[in-house]
C-alpha positions as CSV (number, residue, x, y, z in Angstrom):
1,M,-36.0,41.1,-38.2
2,K,-35.7,37.8,-36.0
3,L,-38.6,36.4,-37.5
4,R,-36.9,36.8,-40.9
5,I,-33.7,35.2,-40.2
6,V,-35.0,32.1,-38.5
7,P,-36.8,30.8,-42.1
8,I,-33.6,31.5,-43.2
9,L,-31.6,29.8,-40.8
10,V,-34.0,26.6,-41.2
11,G,-33.4,26.6,-44.8
12,A,-29.7,26.8,-44.5
13,L,-29.9,24.3,-42.1
14,T,-31.8,21.8,-44.2
15,M,-29.4,22.1,-47.2
16,V,-26.7,21.0,-45.0
17,V,-28.2,18.2,-43.9
18,L,-29.1,17.2,-47.2
19,L,-25.8,17.8,-48.8
20,V,-24.3,15.4,-45.7
21,V,-27.1,12.9,-46.1
22,A,-25.6,13.0,-50.5
23,L,-22.5,12.4,-49.6
24,P,-21.2,8.6,-50.4
25,A,-20.5,6.7,-46.9
26,A,-16.6,5.9,-46.3
27,T,-15.9,2.1,-47.2
28,P,-15.5,0.3,-43.9
29,L,-12.2,-1.5,-43.6
30,M,-11.2,-4.8,-42.4
31,P,-8.5,-5.0,-40.3
32,V,-5.6,-8.0,-40.8
33,E,-6.7,-9.7,-37.5
34,E,-10.6,-10.7,-38.7
35,I,-8.7,-12.7,-42.2
36,R,-9.3,-15.9,-42.3
37,P,-7.7,-19.2,-44.8
38,G,-10.5,-19.6,-47.0
39,M,-12.0,-16.0,-46.8
40,V,-13.5,-15.0,-50.5
41,G,-13.3,-11.4,-52.0
42,V,-13.7,-9.3,-54.7
43,G,-10.7,-7.2,-56.1
44,R,-12.0,-4.3,-58.4
45,T,-9.7,-3.1,-61.4
46,V,-9.3,-1.8,-64.4
47,L,-8.5,-4.0,-67.8
48,E,-9.5,-1.7,-70.9
49,G,-10.5,2.0,-70.8
50,T,-12.1,3.3,-67.2
51,E,-14.3,0.0,-66.7
52,L,-14.1,-1.1,-63.4
53,K,-13.7,-5.3,-63.4
54,D,-14.2,-7.6,-60.2
55,F,-12.4,-10.6,-60.1
56,K,-12.2,-13.5,-57.5
57,V,-10.0,-13.7,-54.2
58,L,-9.3,-16.6,-52.8
59,I,-7.7,-16.0,-49.1
60,I,-4.4,-18.3,-48.3
61,G,-3.4,-16.2,-45.3
62,V,-1.4,-13.8,-43.7
63,L,2.0,-13.7,-43.5
64,R,4.4,-12.0,-40.7
65,N,7.5,-9.4,-40.7
66,V,7.7,-10.0,-44.7
67,Q,8.0,-6.5,-45.5
68,G,9.8,-5.3,-42.1
69,P,8.8,-5.9,-38.6
70,K,5.1,-5.9,-37.7
71,R,4.7,-5.1,-41.6
72,D,2.5,-7.7,-42.6
73,L,1.4,-9.5,-46.2
74,I,-2.2,-10.8,-46.8
75,L,-1.7,-13.7,-49.0
76,A,-4.0,-14.6,-51.7
77,R,-5.2,-16.5,-55.2
78,L,-6.8,-14.5,-57.6
79,D,-8.9,-16.9,-59.2
80,D,-11.4,-15.4,-62.4
81,P,-11.2,-15.7,-65.7
82,S,-9.8,-12.5,-66.4
83,I,-6.9,-12.7,-64.4
84,T,-5.6,-16.4,-64.9
85,E,-4.6,-15.4,-68.7
86,S,-2.6,-13.1,-68.0
87,G,-1.5,-13.4,-64.0
88,V,-0.6,-10.7,-61.6
89,A,0.0,-7.8,-63.9
90,Q,1.8,-4.8,-64.2
91,G,-0.4,-1.5,-63.0
92,M,-2.2,-3.6,-61.2
93,S,-0.8,-2.2,-58.0
94,G,-3.3,-1.2,-55.8
95,S,-5.9,-3.0,-57.0
96,P,-8.4,-3.1,-53.9
97,V,-9.6,-6.0,-52.4
98,F,-13.2,-6.2,-51.0
99,I,-14.3,-9.2,-48.4
100,N,-18.6,-8.6,-47.3
101,G,-18.0,-5.5,-48.8
102,R,-15.4,-4.2,-46.1
103,L,-11.9,-3.0,-48.0
104,I,-8.9,-5.2,-46.5
105,G,-5.7,-3.7,-48.8
106,A,-4.1,-3.7,-52.2
107,V,-2.7,-5.6,-54.4
108,S,0.3,-5.1,-54.4
109,Y,3.6,-8.0,-54.6
110,S,3.7,-11.0,-56.7
111,I,5.9,-14.1,-56.9
112,G,9.0,-14.3,-59.4
113,A,8.3,-14.4,-63.1
114,F,6.4,-17.9,-64.8
115,P,4.0,-18.5,-62.6
116,K,1.4,-20.9,-63.1
117,V,-0.6,-19.6,-60.6
118,P,-1.6,-16.2,-59.7
119,I,-1.2,-15.7,-56.0
120,A,-0.5,-12.3,-54.8
121,G,0.5,-10.6,-51.7
122,I,-2.1,-8.1,-50.4
123,T,-1.3,-4.9,-48.5
124,P,-3.3,-4.4,-45.4
125,I,-5.1,-1.3,-45.6
126,A,-4.1,0.0,-42.1
127,E,-0.6,-0.3,-43.1
128,M,-1.2,2.2,-46.0
129,I,-3.1,4.7,-44.2
130,D,-1.2,4.4,-40.7
131,A,2.7,4.8,-43.2
132,T,1.0,8.2,-44.7
133,P,0.2,11.0,-42.9
134,L,0.0,14.3,-44.4
135,P,3.7,15.7,-44.1
136,R,4.6,19.5,-43.0
137,R,6.8,20.3,-45.9
138,V,8.2,18.4,-48.0
139,G,11.5,16.4,-47.5
140,T,15.0,17.0,-48.9
141,R,17.3,14.0,-50.2
142,E,21.0,13.9,-50.6
143,A,21.0,12.6,-54.1
144,K,22.0,14.2,-57.1
145,L,23.4,13.4,-60.4
146,E,27.1,13.2,-61.1
147,L,29.5,15.5,-63.2
148,P,29.9,14.6,-65.9
149,I,26.2,12.9,-66.9
150,T,25.9,9.7,-68.2
151,P,23.5,7.3,-68.8
152,E,25.4,5.2,-65.8
153,T,25.3,7.5,-63.3
154,L,21.7,8.6,-64.4
155,T,21.6,5.1,-63.3
156,A,23.6,5.5,-59.9
157,A,21.3,8.9,-59.1
158,L,18.6,7.2,-58.9
159,K,19.7,3.8,-57.5
160,A,20.4,6.5,-54.9
161,T,17.7,7.3,-54.0
162,A,15.3,4.8,-54.9
163,S,14.6,2.7,-51.6
164,R,12.5,-0.3,-53.4
165,V,10.9,-2.6,-50.7
166,A,12.5,-5.9,-50.1
167,P,11.3,-8.4,-48.4
168,F,12.5,-8.0,-44.1
169,A,12.8,-12.0,-44.0
170,S,15.8,-13.3,-46.0
171,R,15.2,-16.9,-44.8
172,P,12.1,-19.3,-45.5
173,A,12.2,-20.0,-42.0
174,D,11.9,-16.0,-40.3
175,V,8.6,-15.6,-42.0
176,H,5.4,-16.4,-39.6
177,V,3.1,-18.2,-42.1
178,V,-0.7,-17.0,-39.5
179,M,-3.8,-18.8,-39.8
180,G,-3.2,-20.6,-43.0
181,P,-1.5,-23.6,-43.9
182,S,1.8,-24.2,-42.8
183,G,5.0,-26.3,-44.1
184,P,8.9,-25.7,-46.1
185,G,7.1,-24.5,-49.4
186,T,4.5,-21.8,-47.7
187,G,7.4,-20.3,-45.5
188,A,9.4,-19.8,-48.6
189,M,6.9,-17.7,-50.2
190,G,7.9,-14.5,-48.3
191,P,11.7,-14.0,-49.6
192,M,9.7,-15.0,-53.3
193,L,7.4,-12.2,-52.5
194,R,8.5,-8.8,-55.0
195,P,6.3,-5.4,-55.6
196,I,4.8,-5.6,-58.7
197,A,7.1,-3.5,-61.1
198,T,5.8,-0.2,-62.1
199,P,5.0,0.6,-65.5
200,L,6.7,4.1,-66.4
201,V,4.5,5.5,-69.3
202,L,6.2,7.4,-72.1
203,G,4.1,9.2,-74.3
204,G,5.9,10.7,-77.5
205,F,9.5,9.3,-76.8
206,D,12.1,9.0,-79.5
207,P,13.4,5.4,-78.9
208,A,17.0,7.0,-78.4
209,A,15.1,9.0,-75.7
210,V,13.2,5.1,-74.8
211,D,16.3,3.4,-74.4
212,L,18.4,6.0,-72.3
213,V,15.2,6.0,-69.5
214,S,14.9,2.4,-69.8
215,S,18.5,1.6,-69.2
216,A,18.1,4.1,-66.1
217,F,14.3,3.2,-64.8
218,R,14.3,-0.8,-64.8
219,E,16.9,-1.5,-62.2
220,S,14.7,0.6,-59.8
221,G,11.6,-1.2,-59.9
222,F,10.1,0.0,-63.1
223,T,9.0,-1.1,-66.8
224,P,9.4,1.8,-69.3
225,M,7.1,1.6,-72.2
226,A,6.5,3.6,-75.1
227,T,2.9,4.3,-75.7
228,G,2.9,6.4,-78.3
229,L,0.2,9.1,-76.8
230,S,1.1,11.9,-74.7
231,G,-1.0,15.0,-73.7
232,G,-2.7,16.0,-77.0
233,T,-6.4,15.8,-77.9
234,Q,-6.2,12.8,-79.7
235,A,-5.5,10.3,-76.5
236,P,-8.4,9.0,-74.8
237,R,-9.5,10.0,-71.6
238,A,-10.9,8.6,-67.7
239,T,-13.9,10.6,-66.9
240,G,-16.0,11.0,-64.5
241,P,-16.3,10.1,-60.9
242,L,-13.4,8.7,-59.4
243,R,-13.6,4.9,-58.1
244,E,-12.0,2.6,-56.0
245,G,-10.1,0.7,-58.7
246,D,-9.5,3.2,-60.8
247,A,-6.2,3.8,-62.9
248,I,-4.1,6.8,-61.3
249,G,-1.0,8.0,-62.4
250,V,2.4,10.1,-61.0
251,A,3.2,12.3,-63.3
252,L,7.0,13.6,-63.9
253,A,6.7,15.2,-66.8
254,S,3.7,16.8,-68.8
255,G,2.8,18.7,-72.2
256,D,4.8,17.9,-75.3
257,I,5.2,14.8,-73.7
258,D,4.0,12.2,-71.1
259,M,6.5,10.9,-68.5
260,G,4.6,8.7,-65.5
261,A,4.3,6.4,-63.2
262,T,1.0,4.5,-63.6
263,G,-1.1,1.8,-60.9
264,T,-4.2,1.7,-58.9
265,I,-6.7,3.2,-56.5
266,T,-7.1,1.7,-53.0
267,H,-8.9,3.6,-51.0
268,I,-10.7,7.4,-51.2
269,D,-11.4,9.2,-48.1
270,G,-12.2,12.3,-48.7
271,N,-10.3,14.1,-50.3
272,R,-7.9,11.6,-49.0
273,I,-6.4,9.1,-51.7
274,Y,-4.6,6.0,-51.3
275,A,-2.7,3.4,-53.6
276,F,-0.3,1.2,-55.1
277,G,0.3,-0.5,-51.9
278,H,4.1,-0.3,-52.1
279,P,6.1,2.7,-52.7
280,L,7.0,4.6,-55.8
281,Y,10.3,5.7,-55.3
282,N,10.1,5.9,-51.0
283,L,10.9,9.2,-51.2
284,G,8.8,10.2,-48.2
285,P,7.5,13.3,-47.9
286,A,7.4,14.5,-51.8
287,A,4.9,16.9,-54.4
288,F,4.5,15.0,-57.8
289,P,1.2,15.3,-59.3
290,L,-1.5,13.2,-59.2
291,T,-3.5,12.4,-62.8
292,R,-6.3,10.1,-64.1
293,A,-4.9,7.2,-66.1
294,Y,-6.7,5.5,-69.5
295,V,-6.3,1.6,-69.7
296,H,-5.8,0.1,-72.8
297,T,-5.4,-3.3,-72.5
298,V,-3.8,-5.6,-70.6
299,L,-0.5,-7.1,-72.4
300,P,-0.7,-10.8,-71.3
301,S,2.5,-12.6,-70.9
302,L,3.6,-15.8,-69.9
303,M,6.8,-13.8,-67.9
304,T,5.1,-10.3,-67.0
305,S,1.7,-9.1,-67.9
306,F,1.5,-4.9,-67.6
307,K,-1.4,-2.6,-68.7
308,V,-1.0,-0.4,-71.5
309,A,-2.3,3.0,-70.0
310,S,-1.6,6.7,-71.2
311,M,-1.8,9.8,-68.3
312,G,-4.9,12.0,-68.1
313,D,-5.9,15.5,-66.3
314,T,-4.2,16.1,-63.0
315,I,-6.4,15.7,-59.9
316,G,-4.4,16.0,-57.1
317,T,-1.2,15.8,-55.0
318,M,0.6,13.0,-53.6
319,H,2.6,13.9,-51.0
320,Q,3.4,10.7,-49.5
321,D,5.7,7.9,-50.8
322,R,6.2,5.3,-48.4
323,S,7.0,1.2,-48.2
324,T,3.1,0.5,-48.1
325,A,1.8,3.0,-50.3
326,I,1.9,6.5,-52.3
327,A,-0.5,8.6,-50.9
328,G,-2.0,12.1,-51.7
329,T,-5.4,14.3,-51.7
330,L,-7.1,15.4,-54.6
331,G,-7.4,19.1,-56.0
332,S,-5.9,21.1,-58.6
333,G,-1.9,19.4,-58.4
334,P,1.3,21.1,-57.5
335,V,3.3,23.8,-58.2
336,T,5.5,22.3,-61.4
337,V,8.5,23.9,-63.7
338,P,7.7,25.1,-67.2
339,M,10.4,24.2,-69.7
340,K,10.2,25.4,-73.2
341,V,12.3,24.6,-75.6
342,T,12.9,26.5,-79.3
343,L,15.3,24.3,-81.6
344,R,16.1,26.0,-84.7
345,R,17.9,24.2,-88.2
346,S,21.4,25.9,-89.0
347,T,21.3,27.0,-92.6
348,G,24.3,28.8,-93.2
349,S,28.4,28.9,-91.6
350,G,27.8,30.7,-88.9
351,A,25.7,29.3,-85.9
352,E,23.2,32.8,-85.9
353,S,22.5,31.6,-89.2
354,S,19.0,29.5,-88.7
355,D,16.0,28.4,-90.5
356,A,12.6,30.5,-90.4
357,A,10.4,27.9,-88.9
358,P,11.6,27.3,-85.5
359,R,10.4,24.4,-83.5
360,T,9.1,25.4,-79.9
361,F,8.0,22.4,-77.4
362,T,6.5,23.5,-73.9
363,Y,6.6,20.4,-70.6
364,Q,6.1,21.1,-67.3
365,L,8.7,19.1,-64.8
366,V,7.5,17.8,-61.7
367,N,9.0,20.8,-58.7
368,D,12.0,18.3,-57.0
369,Q,15.0,18.4,-56.0
370,M,16.1,15.1,-57.8
371,F,13.9,14.7,-60.6
372,T,13.9,17.4,-62.2
373,P,17.1,17.9,-63.2
374,L,16.7,14.3,-64.7
375,V,13.4,14.8,-66.1
376,A,15.5,18.1,-67.5
377,Y,17.8,16.1,-69.1
378,V,15.7,13.5,-70.5
379,A,13.2,16.2,-72.0
380,M,16.3,18.1,-73.3
381,F,17.6,14.7,-74.7
382,N,14.3,13.8,-76.2
383,T,13.8,17.0,-78.2
384,L,17.2,16.5,-79.7
385,S,17.0,12.6,-80.8
386,A,13.7,13.3,-82.5
387,Y,14.6,15.6,-84.6
388,E,18.3,15.8,-85.5
389,R,20.6,12.8,-86.7
390,Q,22.1,9.9,-83.9
391,F,24.8,9.2,-86.0
392,G,27.8,11.3,-86.8
393,T,29.5,14.3,-85.3
394,A,27.3,17.2,-84.8
395,T,27.0,20.6,-83.1
396,F,24.8,22.5,-81.2
397,S,24.3,26.1,-79.8
398,L,22.5,26.5,-77.0
399,K,21.0,29.5,-74.7
400,S,19.2,29.2,-71.7
401,R,18.5,30.9,-69.1
402,A,17.1,29.4,-65.4
403,T,14.9,31.6,-63.8
404,L,15.4,31.1,-60.3
405,K,13.6,33.0,-56.5
406,G,15.5,35.4,-55.2
407,H,18.7,34.4,-57.0
408,G,18.3,36.0,-60.3
409,D,18.9,34.4,-63.5
410,L,21.5,30.7,-64.0
411,A,22.5,31.8,-67.9
412,L,24.3,29.2,-70.6
413,D,25.3,30.1,-73.9
414,D,27.8,27.0,-74.9
415,V,28.5,25.2,-78.1
416,F,28.6,20.8,-78.1
417,T,30.3,19.2,-81.3
418,G,31.3,16.0,-81.8
419,E,29.8,12.7,-81.6
420,S,28.9,13.0,-78.1
421,A,27.5,16.2,-78.6
422,M,23.7,15.4,-78.2
423,L,24.6,14.4,-74.7
424,G,26.6,17.2,-73.8
425,A,23.7,19.7,-74.5
426,S,21.3,17.8,-72.3
427,A,23.9,17.1,-69.4
428,A,24.8,21.1,-69.7
429,I,21.1,21.5,-68.4
430,A,20.6,19.5,-66.1
431,G,23.8,19.6,-64.1
432,P,24.3,23.2,-62.7
433,L,20.0,22.1,-61.6
434,S,21.3,19.5,-59.8
435,V,23.8,21.5,-58.7
436,L,21.9,23.9,-57.0
437,L,18.9,22.3,-56.0
438,A,20.9,19.9,-54.2
439,N,22.9,22.3,-52.6
440,D,23.0,22.2,-48.4
441,L,22.9,26.0,-48.0
442,E,19.5,26.7,-48.5
443,P,16.1,25.8,-50.1
444,I,15.9,26.3,-54.3
445,T,12.8,27.9,-56.0
446,L,13.5,26.9,-60.1
447,E,10.5,28.8,-62.0
448,G,11.0,27.8,-65.1
449,L,13.5,26.6,-68.1
450,D,13.7,29.1,-71.1
451,I,16.3,26.9,-73.6
452,A,16.9,28.1,-77.2
453,V,18.8,25.7,-79.5
454,T,20.6,25.8,-83.4
455,T,22.0,22.9,-84.5
456,A,23.7,22.0,-87.1
457,E,25.0,18.8,-89.2
458,V,28.7,19.8,-89.6
459,P,31.6,20.1,-86.9
460,R,31.7,23.2,-86.0
461,I,35.4,23.3,-84.2
462,V,38.6,25.8,-83.9
463,T,41.9,24.3,-82.6
464,I,44.3,26.6,-80.6
465,E,47.3,26.7,-83.5
466,R,50.1,29.1,-82.2
467,V,50.0,32.5,-79.6
468,W,52.9,35.5,-79.6
469,L,53.1,39.8,-78.9
470,D,53.7,41.9,-81.2
471,E,55.7,43.3,-78.5
472,V,59.0,41.1,-77.5
473,R,59.5,42.7,-73.7
474,P,56.3,44.6,-73.2
475,R,56.8,47.1,-70.0
476,A,54.7,47.1,-66.8
477,G,51.7,49.5,-67.2
478,R,51.1,49.5,-70.6
479,T,48.9,47.2,-72.7
480,T,50.7,44.9,-75.5
481,A,48.9,43.2,-79.0
482,L,48.0,39.6,-78.1
483,K,47.2,37.3,-81.2
484,I,46.1,34.0,-81.5
485,L,46.3,31.8,-84.8
486,T,42.9,29.2,-84.5
487,R,42.6,27.0,-87.5
488,S,38.7,25.8,-87.6
489,Y,37.7,22.0,-89.3
490,R,39.4,21.7,-92.4
491,G,41.9,23.9,-92.2
492,E,39.8,27.1,-92.2
493,D,43.1,29.6,-90.2
494,R,42.3,33.0,-88.0
495,I,44.0,35.3,-86.3
496,S,42.2,36.7,-83.6
497,T,44.0,40.0,-81.2
498,V,43.4,40.4,-77.6
499,P,44.7,43.0,-76.2
500,I,46.2,42.5,-72.2
501,E,47.0,45.5,-69.8
502,I,49.8,44.5,-68.0
503,P,49.8,45.6,-64.4
504,V,51.9,48.9,-63.1
505,N,53.2,46.9,-60.4
506,A,54.1,43.7,-62.2
507,T,57.9,42.6,-62.8
508,G,59.7,39.3,-63.7
509,R,58.7,36.7,-66.1
510,L,55.7,36.3,-66.4
511,S,53.3,33.1,-68.2
512,I,50.6,33.9,-70.9
513,L,48.2,31.1,-70.2
514,V,46.0,30.4,-73.6
515,T,43.7,27.3,-73.4
516,D,40.2,26.1,-73.7
517,G,37.1,25.6,-71.1
518,R,37.8,22.0,-70.8
519,Q,41.5,22.2,-69.5
520,L,41.3,25.3,-67.8
521,N,38.6,23.9,-65.8
522,A,41.2,20.9,-65.3
523,I,44.0,23.4,-63.7
524,E,42.6,25.2,-61.9
525,Q,40.6,22.6,-60.2
526,R,43.7,21.1,-59.7
527,D,45.7,24.1,-58.4
528,L,43.1,25.2,-56.7
529,K,42.8,21.8,-54.3
530,R,39.0,22.0,-54.8
531,S,39.1,24.7,-52.0
532,L,36.7,27.5,-54.4
533,E,33.8,26.4,-52.6
534,P,30.7,28.7,-52.6
535,Q,29.2,30.0,-49.3
536,S,26.5,31.6,-50.6
537,V,23.5,30.9,-52.6
538,A,24.3,34.1,-54.3
539,Q,28.2,32.5,-54.9
540,M,27.4,29.1,-56.2
541,V,25.1,30.7,-58.8
542,K,27.7,33.2,-60.1
543,L,30.2,30.4,-60.2
544,L,28.0,28.8,-62.7
545,N,27.4,31.6,-64.3
546,D,31.1,31.6,-65.4
547,T,31.7,28.9,-65.7
548,H,34.2,28.2,-68.3
549,R,32.6,27.0,-71.2
550,N,33.3,25.2,-74.7
551,N,33.0,28.6,-77.4
552,R,35.4,30.7,-75.9
553,V,39.1,30.8,-76.0
554,Y,40.2,31.6,-72.0
555,V,43.0,34.0,-71.3
556,R,45.0,34.1,-68.6
557,L,48.3,36.0,-67.4
558,M,50.2,34.5,-64.1
559,T,52.4,35.1,-62.2
560,G,54.5,33.3,-59.5
561,T,53.6,35.2,-56.8
562,P,51.1,33.4,-53.6
563,G,47.7,34.4,-53.6
564,A,44.7,32.4,-51.7
565,V,40.7,31.7,-51.6
566,V,39.3,33.3,-49.2
567,N,35.6,32.2,-47.9
568,G,34.9,30.9,-51.7
569,E,36.9,33.9,-53.2
570,A,39.6,33.0,-55.1
571,M,42.4,36.0,-54.4
572,A,45.4,36.8,-56.7
573,A,48.8,38.2,-55.5
574,L,48.3,39.5,-52.4
575,P,51.4,41.4,-50.6
576,P,53.2,39.0,-48.0
577,S,51.6,41.0,-44.8
578,V,48.5,40.3,-46.2
579,L,49.1,35.9,-46.4
580,A,50.6,36.4,-43.0
581,V,47.6,38.3,-41.6
582,L,45.1,35.8,-43.0
583,E,47.3,33.0,-42.5
584,S,47.3,33.5,-38.3
585,D,43.5,34.4,-37.7
586,R,41.9,31.8,-39.4
587,N,38.8,32.8,-37.5
588,G,37.6,34.6,-40.4
589,G,36.4,32.4,-42.1
590,S,37.9,29.4,-44.6
591,F,41.5,29.6,-46.0
592,T,43.6,28.1,-48.7
593,P,47.1,29.8,-50.6
594,M,47.8,29.4,-53.9
595,R,51.2,28.7,-54.9
596,S,50.7,31.5,-57.9
597,A,47.7,33.9,-59.0
598,T,46.3,35.3,-62.1
599,I,46.3,38.9,-62.4
600,G,44.7,39.5,-65.6
601,Q,42.4,37.8,-67.4
602,W,40.5,37.4,-70.7
603,E,38.0,35.5,-72.6
604,L,37.2,35.5,-76.8
605,P,33.7,34.3,-77.7
606,M,33.9,32.0,-80.7
607,D,30.5,30.8,-82.8
608,S,32.6,27.4,-82.3
609,A,33.8,24.8,-79.9
610,V,37.7,25.5,-79.1
611,S,40.4,22.8,-78.4
612,G,44.0,23.0,-77.5
613,S,46.0,25.4,-75.2
614,R,49.4,26.9,-75.6
615,L,52.0,28.5,-72.9
616,L,53.8,31.7,-73.2
617,T,56.4,33.2,-71.6
618,L,57.0,37.0,-71.3
619,E,59.4,39.2,-69.6
620,V,58.2,42.6,-68.1
621,D,60.3,45.5,-68.8
622,S,59.8,47.0,-65.6
623,G,60.7,50.8,-66.5
624,S,57.7,53.6,-66.9
625,G,55.7,53.1,-69.5
626,R,55.1,56.4,-70.9
């Protein structure tokens, strides 16, 4: 038995040795201390397709303390005919530079606009590796989308999240030129250097959506560009073994659209990969899909040249986004959030009347606290703007469901109409997600989004005109009929009836408020003084599911009897003894008194958006109701 095992073990060991020998050796590295002025290096990048192009690099010197304390840049001139015409192009970020076969770092910085000579800053490879160790977990960030969502709040959210690297040295005298030419002009180069802007690929985007994204992302160091190419089979694909100098992408969305940043791979060490030489957003620990990228061409420009590229297949996960590099591992990629949008065109007067051939769109969104709501907003807006008119009134009837692991579903059934209906419908999806994912109670796992939209090119809105009761003096303990007269767009009247139950213990004067969701939100926020804060994720989901909708008539029966908000729950018409106990014992949780209380509430669903508010005052007959 032992004699049979020995040949098998010898064969297995031989195979292991052969496999080890067949593996390519890791690229040797050169520390910045060995860099000398006058050295000649070779840069590597892709200028078209997937072909690697070498270019000549002349070392000028090393700038100390440019990116921060003990953060250096290697200053170099790109002296090659293939680069002279375009200069340092956007998309070259991460292009590796070698001296005598040893990797020194990544082309990552350029000097302003209209440079006559392509001068570049090279991030040392040691700083790229040192700043990007594998994280233990994805970090949390405080930035979130503020409501209401507008192009301005999108830009503000990105600014709060992004931390693009600015020169540490604000004065030329603070920059130390090491082993290079000295003088006033050389020192001034430090503060002039900026990270090369990152191309933001937008494939399958409507021009209106491109404008929306561009206005938000451009201020964060990106250059949005519509490629007209998305995940379809018609787009060219990068194939073959991954190499240092290949184009790489960081995906924010894929599927029926492509949205992501592109750059260049600097270094591959086993299954570890380093790129860019500057941050994407300086997010720290993250989990974004890494993809191949295909370079269609380089567009030369006197101001700033850039690579025109499209996203490819997922090849791994970006785990770190730091000031000197992005880094990740090769593999199947991170978990993303599936998003499905079904678009129907209304053919009748009702919101449910629609055509027989709905359009369905599928997207994969990056799974991130900040970017999932933002990209969901962009994907929704792009879907609507691509198939619906962008000028004039329109109506969008939404039914959506967000699946939350361990917390049920977040549901939305609402109608948006008017000149800004498209923005409102898109924000209605992203707003609750932003609130949930940015909560400080516990992490939320979003498993998917399913959205159905029925559209119409006419305004669907009704106005609350008049309310009344059939009984002049309703009795306590009885049910009375509340009549609501609504008038639709262009004057069609409708009378609806809501049965109002008068509590047995009700006495004196009561008020009936009949209003739309927007005004009710304002009233409740004012009266509760923002004290209705959720104390758990379950309360938060319930609060979001109960948010007042545009397509409801809300009825509130109110009394002057005080109530309270205790631990995030509103309690109406509490007896004085209970209020006294709650007031004296604050150890039981948060407590906020309310001057008046709602003792009954109803809602009337409509197939249109509702506008208007009416208040009805009544005297209750406290006699026997039987």
